[in-house]
C-alpha positions in Angstrom: 17.7 -14.3 -11.7 14.8 -16.8 -14.4 16.1 -19.8 -15.9 16.2 -17.4 -19.1 17.8 -14.5 -18.3 20.6 -17.1 -16.7 21.3 -18.7 -19.7 21.9 -15.3 -21.7 24.5 -14.8 -18.8 26.0 -18.2 -18.5 28.9 -17.4 -20.9 29.8 -14.4 -18.9 29.6 -16.4 -15.8 31.2 -19.8 -17.0 34.5 -18.1 -18.4 35.5 -16.3 -15.3 34.7 -19.5 -13.2 37.1 -21.6 -15.2 39.8 -20.0 -13.0 38.5 -22.0 -10.2 39.0 -25.3 -12.2 42.3 -24.3 -13.6 41.4 -23.5 -17.6 42.4 -19.8 -17.8 42.9 -17.6 -20.5 45.1 -15.2 -22.6 46.0 -11.5 -23.8 44.4 -9.5 -26.2 45.4 -10.5 -29.9 47.3 -7.9 -31.9 45.8 -6.7 -35.5 44.8 -4.1 -37.8 43.1 -0.8 -35.9 40.0 -1.0 -34.9 37.0 1.7 -34.9 33.8 0.5 -33.8 30.5 2.9 -33.1 30.8 4.6 -30.4 28.9 3.2 -27.3 28.4 4.5 -23.8 29.0 2.4 -20.8 25.5 1.5 -20.4 25.1 0.8 -23.9 27.9 -1.4 -23.7 26.2 -3.4 -20.5 23.1 -3.5 -22.3 25.1 -5.0 -24.9 26.1 -8.0 -23.0 22.9 -8.2 -21.4 21.4 -8.9 -24.6 23.8 -11.6 -25.8 22.6 -14.9 -26.8 25.6 -17.3 -26.9 25.2 -19.8 -25.0 27.1 -22.6 -27.2 30.5 -22.2 -27.9 34.3 -23.8 -28.2 37.3 -22.1 -27.6 40.9 -21.9 -26.4 41.6 -19.8 -23.2 44.8 -18.5 -21.5 45.5 -16.9 -17.8 48.1 -14.9 -16.9 48.8 -14.0 -13.6 51.8 -12.0 -11.9 50.5 -11.3 -8.5 53.9 -11.5 -6.9 53.5 -15.3 -5.5 56.4 -17.3 -4.6 56.7 -20.3 -7.0 55.5 -23.2 -4.9 58.1 -26.2 -4.7 57.2 -29.3 -6.3 59.1 -31.8 -3.8 59.7 -31.5 0.0 57.2 -30.7 2.6 55.4 -27.7 1.1 54.4 -29.6 -2.0 53.1 -32.6 0.1 51.2 -30.7 2.9 47.8 -28.8 2.2 47.7 -30.4 -1.6 44.2 -28.8 -2.3 45.4 -25.5 -1.4 48.6 -25.7 -3.1 46.5 -26.6 -6.5 44.8 -23.6 -6.0 47.7 -21.6 -5.4 49.4 -23.0 -8.6 46.4 -22.0 -10.1 47.0 -18.1 -9.4 50.7 -18.0 -10.4 52.3 -18.0 -14.0 50.3 -18.9 -17.0 48.1 -21.9 -17.7 46.3 -22.6 -21.0 42.7 -24.3 -21.4 39.6 -25.4 -24.0 36.1 -24.5 -23.2 33.2 -26.2 -24.7 29.9 -25.0 -23.8 26.0 -25.9 -25.4 23.6 -24.8 -23.2 23.5 -24.8 -19.3 23.8 -29.0 -19.2 26.9 -29.4 -21.3 30.1 -28.1 -20.4 33.9 -29.1 -20.5 36.9 -27.7 -19.3 40.4 -29.1 -19.8 43.5 -27.5 -18.2 46.5 -28.1 -20.1 49.2 -28.6 -17.5 52.8 -29.8 -18.4 52.7 -33.2 -18.9 48.9 -33.8 -17.7 45.8 -32.6 -18.4 42.7 -31.5 -15.9 39.0 -31.9 -17.0 35.7 -31.1 -15.5 32.6 -32.4 -17.7 29.2 -32.0 -17.2 26.5 -33.8 -18.9 23.1 -33.3 -18.0 23.0 -34.5 -14.4 26.1 -36.2 -14.8 29.8 -34.4 -13.8 33.1 -35.6 -13.8 36.4 -34.4 -12.7 39.3 -35.8 -13.7 43.0 -35.5 -13.4 45.8 -37.3 -15.6 48.9 -36.7 -13.1 47.6 -39.2 -10.8 44.8 -40.9 -13.1 41.9 -40.2 -10.7 38.1 -39.4 -11.5 35.1 -38.5 -9.5 31.8 -38.9 -10.4 29.1 -37.0 -8.8 25.1 -37.2 -10.0 23.5 -34.0 -9.6 20.1 -33.9 -8.1 16.7 -34.1 -10.3 15.5 -30.7 -10.6 12.7 -30.0 -9.0 9.9 -29.2 -11.3 7.5 -27.2 -8.7 10.4 -25.2 -8.1 10.8 -24.0 -11.5 10.7 -20.1 -11.8 7.4 -18.7 -13.6 8.7 -14.8 -14.2 7.4 -14.3 -17.6 9.8 -12.1 -19.6 7.4 -9.4 -19.2 8.2 -9.2 -15.6 11.7 -9.1 -16.2 13.7 -5.9 -16.3 15.2 -5.2 -19.5 19.1 -5.3 -20.4 19.1 -1.3 -20.5 17.5 -1.2 -17.1 19.6 -3.7 -15.6 23.0 -1.6 -17.3 21.4 1.5 -15.5 21.3 -0.2 -12.1 24.4 -1.4 -12.2 26.2 1.9 -12.9 23.7 3.7 -10.4 24.8 1.5 -7.5 28.8 1.7 -8.5 28.8 5.2 -9.1 29.8 6.0 -5.7 33.0 3.9 -5.6 33.8 3.4 -9.4 34.2 5.2 -12.9 32.8 3.3 -15.5 34.0 4.2 -19.2 34.6 3.0 -22.3 38.3 2.6 -23.6 39.8 1.9 -27.2 38.0 -0.4 -29.5 40.5 -3.7 -29.8 40.7 -7.3 -30.8 40.3 -10.5 -28.9 40.4 -13.9 -30.8 40.2 -12.4 -33.9 36.8 -10.4 -33.2 35.9 -6.6 -32.5 35.5 -5.9 -28.9 34.3 -2.4 -26.8 36.6 -2.3 -23.8 34.7 -1.2 -20.9 36.8 0.1 -18.1 36.0 0.1 -14.1 38.3 2.4 -12.1 38.0 2.9 -8.8 37.8 6.3 -7.1 39.7 5.9 -4.1 43.4 5.7 -4.1 43.3 3.2 -1.0 42.9 0.3 -3.2 45.3 -2.2 -4.5 43.4 -2.2 -8.0 44.2 0.2 -10.9 41.5 -1.2 -12.6 39.6 -3.7 -14.2 39.0 -4.0 -18.4 36.5 -6.3 -19.6 36.4 -6.9 -23.3 32.9 -7.4 -24.7 32.4 -8.9 -28.3 31.0 -5.9 -30.5 28.7 -8.4 -32.1 27.1 -11.0 -29.3 28.0 -9.0 -26.1 29.9 -11.9 -25.0 32.9 -10.8 -22.7 35.8 -12.3 -24.5 38.7 -11.0 -22.2 39.4 -9.5 -18.3 41.9 -7.9 -17.5 42.8 -6.6 -13.4 45.6 -3.9 -13.3 47.4 -3.3 -10.1 47.5 0.6 -9.0 50.7 2.5 -10.7 51.1 -0.5 -13.1 51.1 -0.7 -16.6 51.2 -4.3 -17.2 48.0 -6.4 -15.9 48.4 -7.9 -12.6 45.5 -11.0 -14.2 44.6 -11.5 -17.2 41.9 -14.3 -18.6 41.1 -14.2 -22.2 40.3 -16.0 -25.3 42.9 -17.0 -27.9 40.6 -18.8 -30.2 36.7 -19.0 -30.3 34.3 -20.6 -32.5 30.6 -19.6 -32.0 28.1 -22.6 -32.3 27.5 -25.9 -30.8 30.4 -28.3 -30.2 30.5 -32.1 -31.0 28.2 -33.4 -28.5 31.0 -36.5 -28.3 32.7 -34.0 -26.3 30.5 -34.1 -23.4 30.8 -38.0 -23.0 33.2 -39.2 -20.8 34.9 -42.2 -19.6 37.6 -42.8 -17.1 40.7 -44.0 -18.3 41.9 -47.9 -17.5 43.3 -48.2 -14.4 41.8 -45.0 -13.2 40.7 -44.8 -9.4 37.3 -43.4 -9.5 35.4 -41.9 -6.4 31.5 -41.8 -6.7 30.2 -38.9 -5.0 26.6 -38.1 -4.4 24.7 -34.9 -3.7 21.1 -35.0 -1.8 18.3 -34.3 -3.7 15.2 -32.2 -2.4 13.2 -35.2 -1.1 16.3 -36.4 1.0 17.0 -32.7 2.4 13.1 -32.7 3.5 13.6 -35.9 5.3 16.5 -34.7 7.6 16.2 -34.4 11.2 14.7 -30.9 11.7 17.1 -30.5 14.6 19.9 -30.9 12.3 18.8 -28.2 10.2 18.2 -25.7 13.6 21.7 -26.8 14.2 23.2 -26.0 10.9 21.1 -23.0 11.0 22.1 -21.6 14.2 26.3 -22.4 13.2 25.8 -20.6 10.2 24.2 -17.2 11.9 27.1 -17.4 14.4 29.9 -17.5 11.7 27.8 -14.8 10.3 27.5 -12.7 13.1 31.4 -12.6 13.5 32.0 -11.7 10.1 32.2 -7.7 9.7 33.0 -5.2 7.0 34.9 -1.9 7.5 34.6 0.8 4.7 32.7 0.2 1.5 33.6 -0.3 -2.1 37.2 -1.0 -3.3 39.0 -0.4 0.0 36.6 -2.2 2.4 38.1 -4.6 4.9 36.5 -7.9 5.8 37.2 -9.6 9.2 36.5 -13.3 10.1 36.1 -14.5 13.7 38.7 -16.7 15.2 38.8 -20.5 14.7 37.8 -19.5 10.4 41.4 -20.9 9.5 41.8 -24.6 10.0 44.2 -25.7 12.5 46.3 -27.5 9.9 46.3 -25.2 7.2 47.4 -22.0 9.5 50.5 -24.8 11.0 51.3 -25.7 7.3 54.7 -25.2 6.1 52.7 -23.6 2.8 51.4 -21.0 4.9 54.5 -20.1 6.3 56.3 -20.1 2.6 53.3 -17.7 1.4 53.4 -15.2 4.3 55.4 -12.6 6.0 55.7 -11.7 10.1 54.5 -8.8 10.7 53.2 -7.3 14.2 50.3 -9.0 15.5 50.2 -11.9 12.8 51.4 -13.1 9.4 50.4 -11.4 6.0 49.8 -12.6 2.6 50.8 -9.6 0.1 50.0 -9.9 -3.6 49.8 -7.2 -6.2 46.0 -7.0 -5.8 44.8 -8.7 -2.8 46.3 -8.9 1.2 45.2 -11.1 3.9 46.3 -10.7 7.5 46.3 -13.8 9.8 46.3 -12.6 13.0 47.9 -14.2 16.3 44.9 -14.3 17.7 43.2 -16.5 15.3 41.1 -13.9 13.2 42.0 -12.9 9.5 41.9 -9.6 7.6 41.2 -9.5 4.1 40.8 -7.1 1.4 42.0 -5.3 -2.1 44.2 -2.9 0.3 47.6 -2.9 1.3 48.7 -5.3 4.4 49.2 -2.0 6.7 45.4 -1.0 6.2 45.0 -4.6 7.3 47.1 -4.3 10.5 45.3 -1.1 11.4 41.9 -2.9 11.0 42.9 -5.7 13.6 43.7 -3.0 16.3 40.6 -1.2 15.7 42.0 1.5 13.4 
């Protein structure tokens, strides 16, 4: 993907990525009936591909009803594996945040928790992560871009959005029905509803709905519905959005007084080049060994991924948190959600997929 192409798709990439840092999004807004000119799925996908939006500000909300238990705020489960607990907390309940974007080098995501706030701010090569709950901040300086490594592909050598859309539809056709649903409105903007429906009945996923701005092609909402359910198990959407560059001061961050600040450095290309070749060889061998142990059974929506024994750190596998999230089954413990299941076997292997836990158990015994 060339830098120019990446810029076009940046909002579509950044908004779902908000989930990972905690700024998440909301339901479709109610309003007058919307009647847009008819488009085929290929035309809606092409509309996304031609989007030039790379600057915006907005409010987003996320709601999740995955069937995960509420995590305690005190006790052993709350204090152990705080990183994992924080990630799981973002996958339960509802979360509200703000997103600001001005090109690929200026991004701010704010997660608004109860009486607390988490921020991710990028301004050029400077990246800040801040959590007001414990008044802690981490600062990362990104390596300088290697001019010699710049992608020199010309616009004439790129596939058109229409060609990419056709290729995507061809690739997913064996497993997925792609259609355009009812026109709607998100954050006051009219949208096309691109719907992906699995053809197999063996998956937990019933459908994925992507709301695409009819004017800009920017994805404004994503909903994932579990099979047999009407209410989405996961929803991420804008409630407010303003197109155009946000105030530049939003991308400037200074830690509050008294904050504990951690400086973290990432190696640049020159530092990596000076690294001992033996270290590179060792890391490559370890990666290849791990990947050789990863297997995938099935295809499409009901595929099952198997990770080799030892993939789960010992401290996590024995943590109270994991015990709280899992249910004992023959041969191991399973995490069951509305959309995904994970099986941790007694011999240390891990099986995962958008399938019922019974499917994972069958895979574990070679079925």
